[in-house]
KEKE-3310 file (N, C-alpha, C; in steps of 0.2 Angstrom, whole numbers, plus 5000, padded with zeros to 4 digits):
npx = (4881:4887:4877:4872:4883:4883:4870:4872:4882:4875:4865:4872:4878:4866:4862:4873:4871:4859:4863:4872:4864:4856:4866:4870:4858:4856:4868:4867:4856:4848:4852:4844:4831:4829:4829:4817:4807:4809:4804:4791:4787:4791:4797:4807:4815:4821:4829:4838:4844:4851:4861:4869)
npy = (5132:5120:5111:5110:5104:5092:5086:5085:5075:5065:5062:5058:5047:5039:5038:5031:5018:5014:5012:5002:4992:4989:4985:4973:4966:4964:4957:4945:4939:4925:4920:4911:4912:4926:4926:4918:4926:4937:4932:4931:4944:4954:4969:4974:4963:4961:4972:4970:4959:4965:4972:4962)
npz = (5039:5042:5043:5030:5024:5031:5027:5013:5014:5020:5011:4999:5004:5006:4993:4988:4995:4989:4976:4977:4982:4971:4962:4968:4968:4954:4950:4958:4953:4944:4928:4920:4926:4923:4910:4907:4913:4905:4893:4896:4895:4904:4906:4915:4917:4905:4904:4915:4910:4899:4906:4912)
capx = (4885:4889:4871:4872:4888:4880:4865:4875:4886:4870:4862:4877:4878:4860:4862:4878:4868:4854:4866:4876:4859:4854:4871:4870:4852:4857:4873:4865:4850:4849:4850:4838:4825:4828:4827:4810:4803:4809:4800:4784:4786:4793:4802:4813:4820:4825:4834:4843:4848:4856:4866:4873)
capy = (5129:5113:5107:5109:5099:5085:5084:5082:5069:5060:5061:5054:5040:5035:5036:5025:5012:5012:5009:4996:4987:4988:4981:4966:4962:4962:4952:4939:4936:4920:4921:4907:4915:4932:4924:4916:4932:4942:4929:4932:4951:4958:4974:4975:4957:4962:4977:4967:4955:4969:4974:4957)
capz = (5033:5044:5042:5023:5022:5034:5023:5007:5015:5021:5004:4995:5008:5005:4986:4987:4997:4984:4970:4979:4983:4964:4959:4971:4965:4947:4950:4961:4950:4940:4921:4918:4928:4920:4903:4908:4914:4899:4888:4898:4894:4909:4904:4919:4916:4898:4906:4919:4905:4895:4910:4914)
cpx = (4886:4883:4870:4876:4885:4875:4867:4878:4881:4866:4866:4878:4872:4860:4867:4875:4863:4857:4870:4870:4857:4859:4871:4864:4853:4863:4871:4859:4852:4847:4845:4832:4824:4826:4819:4806:4803:4805:4793:4782:4788:4799:4808:4818:4824:4830:4839:4847:4853:4861:4871:4878)
cpy = (5122:5109:5105:5103:5092:5082:5081:5076:5063:5058:5057:5047:5036:5033:5030:5018:5010:5009:5003:4990:4984:4983:4974:4962:4960:4956:4945:4935:4930:4921:4918:4910:4922:4931:4922:4922:4937:4939:4930:4940:4956:4963:4975:4969:4958:4967:4974:4962:4959:4971:4969:4956)
cpz = (5035:5042:5035:5021:5025:5030:5016:5008:5016:5015:5000:4998:5006:4997:4984:4989:4992:4978:4971:4980:4976:4961:4962:4969:4958:4947:4953:4958:4945:4933:4918:4920:4925:4913:4902:4908:4908:4893:4889:4897:4899:4907:4908:4919:4910:4900:4910:4914:4901:4899:4912:4909)
residu = (MET:LEU:TYR:ILE:GLU:LEU:MET:ILE:VAL:LEU:SER:LEU:THR:VAL:VAL:ASN:GLY:LEU:LEU:ALA:MET:SER:GLU:LEU:ALA:ILE:VAL:SER:SER:ARG:LYS:ALA:ARG:LEU:ASP:HIS:MET:ALA:LYS:GLU:GLY:HIS:ARG:GLY:ALA:ARG:THR:ALA:LEU:SER:LEU:ILE)
# end
């Protein structure tokens, strides 16, 4: 039972780290660069602009 709890805590910690990295990447990106990339057809840039 202890191993299951440790695996759950470790998994949630990893997921939290991934979400924090994603948030930091979106917040620190330059809007002008995202606009340019969106005009070139990058779907990810359009998605990031909708989140800002």
